[in-house]
TORNU-871764 format. One record per residue (C-alpha): x, y, z; residue in one letter; residue number from 1. Coordinates in Angstrom, 1 decimal, m for minus. Layout:
N
((X; Y; Z); "A"; NUM) ...
This chain:
476
((m33.4; m26.1; m64.9); "X"; 1) ((m31.5; m23.2; m63.3); "X"; 2) ((m34.6; m21.4; m62.1); "X"; 3) ((m36.1; m24.4; m60.2); "X"; 4) ((m32.7; m25.2; m58.7); "X"; 5) ((m32.2; m21.6; m57.6); "X"; 6) ((m35.7; m21.5; m56.2); "X"; 7) ((m35.0; m24.7; m54.3); "X"; 8) ((m31.8; m23.3; m52.8); "X"; 9) ((m33.5; m20.1; m51.8); "X"; 10) ((m36.4; m21.9; m50.4); "X"; 11) ((m34.1; m24.1; m48.3); "X"; 12) ((m32.2; m21.0; m47.1); "X"; 13) ((m35.5; m19.3; m46.2); "X"; 14) ((m36.6; m22.4; m44.2); "X"; 15) ((m33.3; m22.4; m42.3); "X"; 16) ((m33.6; m18.7; m41.4); "X"; 17) ((m37.2; m19.0; m40.5); "X"; 18) ((m36.7; m21.9; m38.2); "X"; 19) ((m33.7; m20.2; m36.6); "X"; 20) ((m35.8; m17.1; m35.8); "X"; 21) ((m38.9; m19.1; m34.8); "X"; 22) ((m36.9; m21.1; m32.2); "X"; 23) ((m37.0; m18.1; m30.0); "X"; 24) ((m40.7; m17.8; m30.1); "X"; 25) ((m41.2; m20.3; m27.3); "X"; 26) ((m39.3; m17.9; m25.0); "X"; 27) ((m41.3; m14.9; m26.2); "X"; 28) ((m44.5; m16.7; m25.5); "X"; 29) ((m43.5; m17.8; m22.0); "X"; 30) ((m45.8; m16.8; m19.2); "X"; 31) ((m44.1; m15.7; m16.0); "X"; 32) ((m45.8; m15.3; m12.7); "X"; 33) ((m45.8; m11.6; m11.8); "X"; 34) ((m43.5; m10.8; m14.6); "X"; 35) ((m43.0; m10.6; m18.4); "X"; 36) ((m40.4; m11.1; m21.1); "X"; 37) ((m39.0; m7.7; m22.3); "X"; 38) ((m36.8; m8.8; m25.2); "X"; 39) ((m35.3; m11.9; m26.8); "X"; 40) ((m32.4; m11.4; m29.2); "X"; 41) ((m29.8; m13.6; m30.9); "X"; 42) ((m26.4; m12.0; m31.0); "X"; 43) ((m24.0; m13.6; m33.4); "X"; 44) ((m21.1; m11.1; m33.4); "X"; 45) ((m18.0; m12.9; m31.9); "X"; 46) ((m17.1; m10.2; m29.4); "X"; 47) ((m18.5; m8.3; m26.4); "X"; 48) ((m17.8; m4.7; m25.3); "X"; 49) ((m17.2; m4.7; m21.6); "X"; 50) ((m17.9; m1.9; m19.1); "X"; 51) ((m14.3; m0.6; m19.6); "X"; 52) ((m15.2; m0.3; m23.3); "X"; 53) ((m12.8; m3.0; m24.2); "X"; 54) ((m13.5; m5.5; m27.0); "X"; 55) ((m13.6; m9.0; m25.7); "X"; 56) ((m13.3; m11.6; m28.4); "X"; 57) ((m14.0; m15.3; m28.9); "X"; 58) ((m17.6; m15.0; m27.7); "X"; 59) ((m19.9; m17.6; m29.3); "X"; 60) ((m23.4; m16.9; m30.6); "X"; 61) ((m25.8; m16.4; m27.8); "X"; 62) ((m29.4; m15.6; m27.1); "X"; 63) ((m29.9; m12.7; m24.7); "X"; 64) ((m33.2; m12.6; m22.8); "X"; 65) ((m34.3; m9.7; m20.6); "X"; 66) ((m37.3; m9.9; m18.3); "X"; 67) ((m38.9; m8.1; m15.4); "X"; 68) ((m40.4; m9.5; m12.3); "X"; 69) ((m42.9; m7.7; m10.0); "X"; 70) ((m43.8; m10.0; m7.1); "X"; 71) ((m45.3; m7.2; m5.0); "X"; 72) ((m46.3; m3.6; m5.2); "X"; 73) ((m43.1; m1.5; m4.9); "X"; 74) ((m41.0; m4.3; m6.3); "X"; 75) ((m39.4; m4.3; m9.8); "X"; 76) ((m36.6; m6.9; m10.5); "X"; 77) ((m34.7; m6.9; m13.7); "X"; 78) ((m33.1; m10.1; m15.0); "X"; 79) ((m30.8; m10.9; m17.9); "X"; 80) ((m30.2; m14.4; m19.2); "X"; 81) ((m27.6; m15.6; m21.7); "X"; 82) ((m28.2; m18.9; m23.5); "X"; 83) ((m25.7; m20.7; m25.7); "X"; 84) ((m27.0; m22.1; m29.0); "X"; 85) ((m28.7; m25.5; m28.6); "X"; 86) ((m25.8; m27.5; m30.0); "X"; 87) ((m23.3; m25.7; m27.7); "X"; 88) ((m25.2; m26.0; m24.4); "X"; 89) ((m23.5; m28.3; m21.8); "X"; 90) ((m26.7; m28.8; m19.8); "X"; 91) ((m25.7; m26.5; m17.0); "X"; 92) ((m27.1; m23.3; m15.6); "X"; 93) ((m25.0; m20.7; m13.7); "X"; 94) ((m26.7; m18.0; m11.6); "X"; 95) ((m24.4; m15.0; m10.9); "X"; 96) ((m24.5; m12.5; m8.1); "X"; 97) ((m24.3; m8.8; m8.1); "X"; 98) ((m22.2; m6.3; m6.0); "X"; 99) ((m22.5; m3.4; m3.7); "X"; 100) ((m26.1; m2.1; m3.6); "X"; 101) ((m26.9; m3.9; m6.9); "X"; 102) ((m29.2; m1.7; m9.1); "X"; 103) ((m27.5; m2.7; m12.4); "X"; 104) ((m26.8; m5.7; m14.5); "X"; 105) ((m23.2; m6.5; m15.5); "X"; 106) ((m23.1; m8.7; m18.6); "X"; 107) ((m19.4; m9.0; m18.4); "X"; 108) ((m19.9; m11.8; m15.9); "X"; 109) ((m21.5; m14.0; m18.5); "X"; 110) ((m18.4; m14.3; m20.7); "X"; 111) ((m16.7; m17.2; m18.9); "X"; 112) ((m20.0; m19.2; m18.7); "X"; 113) ((m21.0; m18.7; m22.3); "X"; 114) ((m17.5; m19.8; m23.4); "X"; 115) ((m17.9; m23.0; m21.3); "X"; 116) ((m21.4; m23.6; m22.8); "X"; 117) ((m23.4; m22.8; m19.7); "X"; 118) ((m26.6; m20.9; m19.6); "X"; 119) ((m26.4; m17.9; m17.2); "X"; 120) ((m28.5; m15.4; m15.4); "X"; 121) ((m28.1; m12.4; m13.1); "X"; 122) ((m30.4; m9.7; m11.6); "X"; 123) ((m30.2; m6.1; m10.5); "X"; 124) ((m31.7; m7.2; m7.2); "X"; 125) ((m34.6; m4.8; m7.5); "X"; 126) ((m32.6; m1.7; m6.6); "X"; 127) ((m32.5; 0.1; m9.9); "X"; 128) ((m32.0; 2.8; m10.8); "X"; 129) ((m30.2; 3.7; m7.5); "X"; 130) ((m30.1; 2.6; m3.8); "X"; 131) ((m32.5; 5.4; m2.9); "X"; 132) ((m35.3; 3.3; m4.2); "X"; 133) ((m35.0; 1.3; m1.0); "X"; 134) ((m35.9; 4.3; 1.3); "X"; 135) ((m39.0; 3.3; 3.2); "X"; 136) ((m39.7; 0.4; 0.9); "X"; 137) ((m39.7; m3.0; 2.7); "X"; 138) ((m40.4; m4.8; m0.6); "X"; 139) ((m37.0; m3.6; m1.9); "X"; 140) ((m35.4; m4.8; 1.3); "X"; 141) ((m36.8; m8.3; 0.6); "X"; 142) ((m35.7; m8.2; m3.0); "X"; 143) ((m32.2; m7.1; m2.1); "X"; 144) ((m32.0; m9.5; 0.8); "X"; 145) ((m33.2; m12.7; m0.8); "X"; 146) ((m36.2; m12.6; m3.1); "X"; 147) ((m34.7; m11.3; m6.3); "X"; 148) ((m32.1; m14.1; m6.5); "X"; 149) ((m34.6; m16.9; m6.0); "X"; 150) ((m37.1; m15.5; m8.5); "X"; 151) ((m34.4; m14.9; m11.0); "X"; 152) ((m33.4; m18.5; m10.6); "X"; 153) ((m37.0; m19.8; m11.1); "X"; 154) ((m37.6; m17.6; m14.1); "X"; 155) ((m34.2; m18.5; m15.7); "X"; 156) ((m34.9; m22.2; m15.4); "X"; 157) ((m38.3; m21.7; m17.1); "X"; 158) ((m36.6; m19.8; m20.0); "X"; 159) ((m34.0; m22.6; m20.3); "X"; 160) ((m36.6; m25.3; m20.4); "X"; 161) ((m38.6; m23.4; m23.0); "X"; 162) ((m35.6; m23.0; m25.3); "X"; 163) ((m33.8; m26.3; m24.9); "X"; 164) ((m36.9; m28.5; m24.2); "X"; 165) ((m35.5; m29.7; m20.9); "X"; 166) ((m34.4; m28.2; m17.5); "X"; 167) ((m30.7; m27.9; m16.6); "X"; 168) ((m29.0; m31.0; m15.4); "X"; 169) ((m27.0; m29.1; m12.9); "X"; 170) ((m27.2; m25.6; m11.5); "X"; 171) ((m24.5; m23.5; m9.9); "X"; 172) ((m24.4; m20.1; m8.3); "X"; 173) ((m21.3; m17.8; m8.1); "X"; 174) ((m21.3; m14.6; m6.1); "X"; 175) ((m18.8; m12.2; m4.6); "X"; 176) ((m19.4; m9.7; m1.7); "X"; 177) ((m23.1; m8.8; m2.1); "X"; 178) ((m23.1; m11.8; m4.4); "X"; 179) ((m21.8; m13.9; m1.5); "X"; 180) ((m24.7; m12.8; 0.5); "X"; 181) ((m27.0; m13.9; m2.3); "X"; 182) ((m25.1; m17.2; m2.4); "X"; 183) ((m25.6; m18.0; 1.3); "X"; 184) ((m29.2; m16.9; 1.2); "X"; 185) ((m29.8; m19.4; m1.6); "X"; 186) ((m28.1; m22.2; 0.4); "X"; 187) ((m30.1; m21.4; 3.5); "X"; 188) ((m33.5; m20.4; 2.2); "X"; 189) ((m33.8; m22.1; m1.2); "X"; 190) ((m31.5; m25.2; m1.1); "X"; 191) ((m33.3; m26.7; m4.1); "X"; 192) ((m32.2; m23.9; m6.4); "X"; 193) ((m28.6; m24.9; m6.9); "X"; 194) ((m26.4; m28.0; m6.8); "X"; 195) ((m23.2; m26.1; m6.1); "X"; 196) ((m22.6; m22.6; m4.7); "X"; 197) ((m19.5; m20.4; m4.6); "X"; 198) ((m19.6; m17.6; m2.0); "X"; 199) ((m16.7; m15.1; m2.3); "X"; 200) ((m16.1; m12.7; 0.6); "X"; 201) ((m19.8; m13.0; 1.5); "X"; 202) ((m21.6; m10.0; 3.0); "X"; 203) ((m23.9; m12.4; 4.8); "X"; 204) ((m23.9; m10.6; 8.2); "X"; 205) ((m25.4; m7.7; 6.4); "X"; 206) ((m27.0; m5.4; 9.0); "X"; 207) ((m24.1; m5.7; 11.5); "X"; 208) ((m21.7; m5.2; 8.7); "X"; 209) ((m23.2; m1.8; 7.8); "X"; 210) ((m23.2; m0.9; 11.5); "X"; 211) ((m19.5; m1.5; 11.3); "X"; 212) ((m19.2; 0.9; 8.3); "X"; 213) ((m21.1; 3.6; 10.2); "X"; 214) ((m18.9; 3.0; 13.4); "X"; 215) ((m15.7; 3.5; 11.4); "X"; 216) ((m17.2; 6.5; 9.5); "X"; 217) ((m18.1; 8.3; 12.8); "X"; 218) ((m14.7; 7.6; 14.3); "X"; 219) ((m12.7; 8.8; 11.3); "X"; 220) ((m14.9; 11.9; 11.1); "X"; 221) ((m13.8; 12.7; 14.7); "X"; 222) ((m10.1; 12.2; 14.0); "X"; 223) ((m9.1; 12.2; 10.3); "X"; 224) ((m6.4; 9.9; 8.9); "X"; 225) ((m4.2; 10.5; 6.0); "X"; 226) ((m3.4; 7.8; 3.4); "X"; 227) ((0.2; 7.8; 4.6); "X"; 228) ((m0.9; 7.1; 8.1); "X"; 229) ((m3.1; 4.3; 6.9); "X"; 230) ((m0.2; 2.8; 5.0); "X"; 231) ((2.0; 3.1; 8.1); "X"; 232) ((m0.6; 1.3; 10.2); "X"; 233) ((m0.7; m1.6; 7.7); "X"; 234) ((3.1; m1.8; 7.6); "X"; 235) ((3.3; m1.8; 11.4); "X"; 236) ((0.7; m4.6; 11.6); "X"; 237) ((2.6; m6.8; 9.1); "X"; 238) ((5.9; m6.1; 10.9); "X"; 239) ((4.3; m7.0; 14.3); "X"; 240) ((2.8; m10.2; 13.1); "X"; 241) ((5.9; m11.3; 11.2); "X"; 242) ((7.2; m13.1; 14.3); "X"; 243) ((4.1; m15.4; 14.2); "X"; 244) ((4.2; m16.1; 10.5); "X"; 245) ((5.8; m18.9; 8.6); "X"; 246) ((7.6; m18.4; 5.3); "X"; 247) ((6.7; m17.1; 2.8); "X"; 248) ((4.2; m14.9; 4.7); "X"; 249) ((6.5; m13.3; 7.3); "X"; 250) ((7.0; m9.6; 6.6); "X"; 251) ((4.7; m9.7; 3.5); "X"; 252) ((1.2; m10.4; 4.6); "X"; 253) ((m0.8; m11.4; 7.7); "X"; 254) ((m2.2; m14.9; 7.1); "X"; 255) ((m4.1; m15.0; 10.4); "X"; 256) ((m5.0; m11.5; 11.8); "X"; 257) ((m7.0; m12.8; 14.7); "X"; 258) ((m5.9; m10.7; 17.7); "X"; 259) ((m6.4; m9.5; 21.2); "X"; 260) ((m6.6; m5.9; 22.5); "X"; 261) ((m3.0; m6.3; 23.6); "X"; 262) ((m2.1; m7.0; 19.9); "X"; 263) ((m4.1; m4.0; 18.8); "X"; 264) ((m2.4; m1.7; 21.3); "X"; 265) ((1.1; m3.0; 20.3); "X"; 266) ((0.4; m2.4; 16.6); "X"; 267) ((m0.7; 1.1; 17.2); "X"; 268) ((2.3; 1.8; 19.4); "X"; 269) ((4.7; 0.5; 16.7); "X"; 270) ((3.0; 2.6; 14.1); "X"; 271) ((3.2; 5.7; 16.3); "X"; 272) ((6.9; 5.0; 16.9); "X"; 273) ((7.5; 5.0; 13.1); "X"; 274) ((5.0; 7.8; 12.3); "X"; 275) ((5.0; 10.7; 14.9); "X"; 276) ((2.0; 12.3; 13.2); "X"; 277) ((m0.2; 9.6; 14.7); "X"; 278) ((m1.4; 11.3; 17.9); "X"; 279) ((m2.8; 10.1; 21.2); "X"; 280) ((m6.3; 11.0; 19.9); "X"; 281) ((m5.6; 8.8; 16.8); "X"; 282) ((m4.5; 6.0; 19.2); "X"; 283) ((m7.8; 6.1; 21.1); "X"; 284) ((m9.9; 6.2; 17.8); "X"; 285) ((m7.8; 3.4; 16.3); "X"; 286) ((m8.4; 1.1; 19.3); "X"; 287) ((m12.1; 1.4; 18.7); "X"; 288) ((m11.8; 0.9; 14.9); "X"; 289) ((m9.7; m2.3; 15.3); "X"; 290) ((m11.8; m3.6; 18.1); "X"; 291) ((m15.2; m3.0; 16.3); "X"; 292) ((m18.6; m1.6; 17.2); "X"; 293) ((m20.3; m2.3; 20.5); "X"; 294) ((m23.3; m0.8; 22.2); "X"; 295) ((m23.2; 1.0; 25.6); "X"; 296) ((m23.7; m2.4; 27.3); "X"; 297) ((m20.6; m3.8; 25.7); "X"; 298) ((m22.5; m6.1; 23.4); "X"; 299) ((m20.7; m7.1; 20.2); "X"; 300) ((m22.4; m5.6; 17.1); "X"; 301) ((m19.6; m6.6; 14.7); "X"; 302) ((m15.8; m7.1; 14.7); "X"; 303) ((m13.2; m4.5; 13.9); "X"; 304) ((m11.1; m3.6; 10.9); "X"; 305) ((m8.6; m6.5; 10.4); "X"; 306) ((m5.1; m5.5; 11.3); "X"; 307) ((m3.1; m5.3; 8.1); "X"; 308) ((m5.9; m3.9; 6.0); "X"; 309) ((m6.8; m0.4; 5.0); "X"; 310) ((m9.3; 1.6; 7.1); "X"; 311) ((m10.7; 3.8; 4.4); "X"; 312) ((m12.8; 1.2; 2.5); "X"; 313) ((m14.5; 0.4; 5.8); "X"; 314) ((m16.1; 3.8; 6.1); "X"; 315) ((m18.6; 3.7; 3.2); "X"; 316) ((m21.7; 1.8; 2.3); "X"; 317) ((m24.1; 3.6; 4.7); "X"; 318) ((m27.2; 3.5; 2.4); "X"; 319) ((m29.1; 0.9; 4.6); "X"; 320) ((m29.5; 3.6; 7.2); "X"; 321) ((m31.2; 5.8; 4.6); "X"; 322) ((m33.5; 2.9; 3.8); "X"; 323) ((m34.9; 2.9; 7.3); "X"; 324) ((m34.9; 6.7; 7.8); "X"; 325) ((m34.5; 9.3; 5.0); "X"; 326) ((m32.1; 10.3; 2.3); "X"; 327) ((m30.6; 13.3; 3.9); "X"; 328) ((m29.6; 11.6; 7.2); "X"; 329) ((m27.0; 12.9; 9.6); "X"; 330) ((m24.9; 9.8; 10.0); "X"; 331) ((m23.0; 11.2; 13.0); "X"; 332) ((m26.3; 11.5; 14.9); "X"; 333) ((m27.1; 7.8; 14.8); "X"; 334) ((m26.3; 6.0; 18.1); "X"; 335) ((m25.4; 2.4; 18.6); "X"; 336) ((m28.1; 1.7; 21.2); "X"; 337) ((m31.7; 2.4; 20.3); "X"; 338) ((m31.0; 3.5; 16.7); "X"; 339) ((m29.1; 0.3; 15.8); "X"; 340) ((m31.7; m1.8; 17.6); "X"; 341) ((m34.5; m0.3; 15.5); "X"; 342) ((m32.5; m0.6; 12.3); "X"; 343) ((m31.8; m4.3; 13.1); "X"; 344) ((m35.4; m5.1; 13.9); "X"; 345) ((m36.6; m3.6; 10.6); "X"; 346) ((m34.0; m5.1; 8.2); "X"; 347) ((m32.0; m7.9; 9.8); "X"; 348) ((m34.7; m10.5; 9.2); "X"; 349) ((m34.6; m9.9; 5.4); "X"; 350) ((m31.0; m9.1; 4.7); "X"; 351) ((m28.9; m11.4; 7.0); "X"; 352) ((m27.9; m14.9; 5.9); "X"; 353) ((m26.8; m16.3; 9.2); "X"; 354) ((m28.7; m19.6; 9.5); "X"; 355) ((m26.1; m22.4; 10.2); "X"; 356) ((m28.6; m25.2; 9.4); "X"; 357) ((m27.7; m26.3; 5.9); "X"; 358) ((m29.2; m29.8; 6.3); "X"; 359) ((m31.6; m29.4; 3.3); "X"; 360) ((m28.8; m28.3; 1.0); "X"; 361) ((m26.6; m31.1; 2.2); "X"; 362) ((m29.3; m33.7; 1.8); "X"; 363) ((m29.8; m33.0; m1.9); "X"; 364) ((m26.0; m33.3; m2.5); "X"; 365) ((m25.2; m29.6; m2.6); "X"; 366) ((m21.6; m28.4; m2.4); "X"; 367) ((m20.5; m25.1; m1.1); "X"; 368) ((m17.1; m23.2; m1.5); "X"; 369) ((m16.5; m20.0; 0.5); "X"; 370) ((m13.5; m17.7; 0.7); "X"; 371) ((m12.4; m14.7; 2.7); "X"; 372) ((m9.4; m12.5; 2.4); "X"; 373) ((m7.5; m11.7; 5.6); "X"; 374) ((m6.8; m8.1; 4.5); "X"; 375) ((m10.3; m7.4; 3.4); "X"; 376) ((m11.7; m4.5; 5.4); "X"; 377) ((m14.9; m4.2; 3.3); "X"; 378) ((m16.2; m7.6; 4.3); "X"; 379) ((m13.9; m8.7; 7.1); "X"; 380) ((m13.2; m12.4; 7.5); "X"; 381) ((m14.2; m12.7; 11.2); "X"; 382) ((m18.0; m12.9; 10.9); "X"; 383) ((m17.6; m15.4; 8.1); "X"; 384) ((m15.2; m17.6; 10.1); "X"; 385) ((m17.6; m17.5; 13.0); "X"; 386) ((m20.5; m18.5; 10.7); "X"; 387) ((m18.4; m21.5; 9.4); "X"; 388) ((m17.6; m22.6; 13.0); "X"; 389) ((m21.3; m22.4; 13.8); "X"; 390) ((m22.1; m24.5; 10.8); "X"; 391) ((m19.7; m27.2; 12.0); "X"; 392) ((m21.3; m27.1; 15.4); "X"; 393) ((m24.7; m27.5; 13.9); "X"; 394) ((m23.8; m30.4; 11.6); "X"; 395) ((m21.9; m32.2; 14.4); "X"; 396) ((m18.2; m31.8; 13.5); "X"; 397) ((m15.8; m30.0; 11.2); "X"; 398) ((m15.2; m33.3; 9.3); "X"; 399) ((m18.9; m33.7; 8.6); "X"; 400) ((m19.1; m30.1; 7.5); "X"; 401) ((m16.2; m30.5; 5.1); "X"; 402) ((m18.0; m33.3; 3.3); "X"; 403) ((m20.1; m30.6; 1.5); "X"; 404) ((m18.9; m27.2; 2.7); "X"; 405) ((m15.3; m25.9; 2.5); "X"; 406) ((m13.9; m22.5; 3.5); "X"; 407) ((m10.6; m20.9; 2.5); "X"; 408) ((m8.8; m18.0; 4.1); "X"; 409) ((m6.7; m16.2; 1.5); "X"; 410) ((m3.5; m14.7; 3.2); "X"; 411) ((m3.4; m11.0; 2.6); "X"; 412) ((m6.3; m11.2; 0.3); "X"; 413) ((m8.2; m7.9; m0.3); "X"; 414) ((m11.9; m7.5; m1.1); "X"; 415) ((m11.3; m8.4; m4.8); "X"; 416) ((m9.9; m11.9; m4.2); "X"; 417) ((m11.5; m15.1; m5.3); "X"; 418) ((m10.7; m18.8; m5.5); "X"; 419) ((m9.2; m19.6; m8.9); "X"; 420) ((m11.5; m21.9; m11.0); "X"; 421) ((m14.4; m21.9; m8.5); "X"; 422) ((m17.0; m23.1; m11.0); "X"; 423) ((m14.7; m25.9; m12.3); "X"; 424) ((m14.0; m27.0; m8.7); "X"; 425) ((m17.7; m27.0; m7.9); "X"; 426) ((m18.5; m29.1; m11.0); "X"; 427) ((m15.7; m31.6; m10.2); "X"; 428) ((m17.0; m31.9; m6.6); "X"; 429) ((m20.7; m32.1; m7.3); "X"; 430) ((m20.6; m34.2; m10.4); "X"; 431) ((m17.5; m36.3; m10.0); "X"; 432) ((m17.1; m36.4; m6.2); "X"; 433) ((m13.6; m34.8; m6.4); "X"; 434) ((m13.4; m32.5; m3.4); "X"; 435) ((m11.1; m29.5; m3.5); "X"; 436) ((m8.0; m29.6; m1.3); "X"; 437) ((m5.0; m27.4; m1.7); "X"; 438) ((m5.5; m24.5; m4.1); "X"; 439) ((m2.6; m22.6; m5.6); "X"; 440) ((m2.7; m18.8; m5.3); "X"; 441) ((m0.4; m15.9; m5.6); "X"; 442) ((0.3; m13.3; m2.9); "X"; 443) ((0.3; m9.6; m3.8); "X"; 444) ((4.0; m9.7; m4.4); "X"; 445) ((3.6; m12.6; m6.9); "X"; 446) ((4.8; m15.4; m4.5); "X"; 447) ((3.1; m18.6; m5.2); "X"; 448) ((1.6; m20.5; m2.2); "X"; 449) ((m0.9; m23.3; m1.7); "X"; 450) ((m3.8; m22.7; 0.7); "X"; 451) ((m5.9; m25.5; 2.3); "X"; 452) ((m9.5; m25.6; 3.7); "X"; 453) ((m9.9; m24.0; 7.1); "X"; 454) ((m8.8; m25.0; 9.7); "X"; 455) ((m5.8; m26.8; 8.3); "X"; 456) ((m2.6; m25.4; 9.9); "X"; 457) ((m4.4; m22.8; 12.0); "X"; 458) ((m6.2; m22.6; 15.3); "X"; 459) ((m10.0; m22.7; 15.3); "X"; 460) ((m12.2; m19.9; 16.7); "X"; 461) ((m10.5; m16.9; 18.1); "X"; 462) ((m13.1; m14.3; 17.1); "X"; 463) ((m15.7; m12.7; 19.4); "X"; 464) ((m19.0; m13.5; 17.7); "X"; 465) ((m21.7; m11.0; 16.9); "X"; 466) ((m24.3; m10.9; 19.7); "X"; 467) ((m27.2; m13.0; 18.3); "X"; 468) ((m29.8; m10.2; 18.8); "X"; 469) ((m28.0; m8.2; 16.1); "X"; 470) ((m28.7; m10.9; 13.6); "X"; 471) ((m32.4; m11.9; 14.1); "X"; 472) ((m33.9; m15.0; 12.6); "X"; 473) ((m34.8; m14.9; 8.9); "X"; 474) ((m38.4; m14.1; 7.7); "X"; 475) ((m40.1; m14.2; 4.4); "X"; 476) 
């Protein structure tokens, strides 16, 4: 009697384990266009080790899928997907953006989604193992600009359907910086991919933005700044703008750093008064840094470093110029006339996400949230604000635009800022019709404030737009 009973129990246990293992076979057998599944693993340990080697607990069981896509010769796109167990899936898919030059996959970003019960995916954008892979390779330019994110999304939805037996009910995308570029490319080029999109400090005006990095680099190379001088310039700007600010911003941050050359000169003069080490040569260089790059005809290539933000972060990220020339390039030899024109012609059509026509995204019920920080010198707010204004003009009015697209300016926000609960707010807006209004944030000193969608409480416009020829029309 005992032996048959034991055999029955073992047999039942064996069936359960076999079925659980076999439920991944549908993913392994999946055929991908110009790609293949690399691995499919179920991870049951209730923790994750993040990139700082910290142990993050309370992580539910998940299936991790890794795959590679090769849509063209010279293209290699890595994708990673995390799937909750079937009984834990909430029916949603969340695509996640990358950062910087991409080239890696950061699984830390999956943690919030997997805890919520969402399936998630991200991509290395086709730039692994390092940005150098883009040198002289237009296929990498396309992948980095737009293609990898879309193909990741298509592949992830196929994997989701294979595992759960049905596609996601709703799909959302969240991206920050380069991920913000990915977010806006999706809304503009592939509006059918996502129902809601969060674009944090988006690097959408990509080729002019990198011209801005080069401009600042060349100027600082000609007249070096110290960290103390940089801090004094920030303090002078905050002091100068305090008279325009309302509580609780006055004397703490600059909530609206839009300015004229007169403002720039006044801030520099105030900084020099407080810091005698800032010379006349510094003053001339700083005027150009805060005004931003122009060519010899005076055409606006990009805006300047926002007053009240650090200059140093705005001197890096020059790898795009290697992509169109060579690795060992002399950055100081690049000019802002013919060289920038050639660079723009080659890359702008793939990398920039500047199309203000979001009618297809709007028509399918898409919702878009975007945020900039007013003290972000890595991806300054001014090109993003201008883009938002152009979207309003295209749709007919700011009121119509805000029916599906809302933009927040975070006072004193650095490059690392984001809107609290972006995914939850997108879900509420898209699925329940509850549009976000005031959002509670904290300033860098811990002061709590509520910010509202632009342009509530502030003037519209006020930034000189990038000349259209430095942001050519998109191409496939």
